[in-house]
Steps between C-alpha positions, in 0.01 A plus 500: 500500500760393756692804624878490516673613811878522528753675717702790361806274497314244288386768258857644479628159399246471215483855363750740349581805712273718283216251515530476877510884536187539282295187583570476876594861593249682278768670285480609143718508192583803298260563210596374155765263641310172542518238224126447487404861438533465123446121466227430245519116489192291563485307825429548872681706761558320824612600852877495525462384860266201464428444130126571530340628176421869546439665162435388143696676220173577319420752776839671486520846341751784472395751763807720446573474877823303462367189675312199355127594509195275478128581505401195703648197688501158338223380732289637781691466826843476334606822672390674817454876546610694807475870583845657489564843649882493497706781356215749556286345228163313503533193277380143472788252541478169313646180647504138386212317657704184550827626653421860594781638288477874413433542128427865452185717505169531318363832377157597358645646175527192284336405165168333443347262581602541866642852526773363726878523466687226688850655510734213586875473567677269248709359786176375657416299187603197310377415146381178342474526119196356329572149372521479119192357339535153357431464126 
């Protein structure tokens, strides 16, 4: 995978202010406000910064947390994990493997089969619906 590197000015030109704040400055959105929290359509969730496929809708579930939650990434290596000790907490931050954009955090309280909860900001995501099947 070829990594994407851009300046803050380049990212600001391509992203909305919320996307820039979350993806590039490690911000977050308020719970229950993102459009993908309740989305149940079939398809794939992509990085809002670079378009890389991150999660499949088949692994999405309602965690009750207020953010879109998944039990595993779309493929091994799609996201990177980093220790995060900001705000007096010990957490595992998730970033896009291709562009390094902040996505959210992963917690060990998810459903089977992985037991993981990838808690992701809607502003960090795009969505590509599954193409209709041809008759």
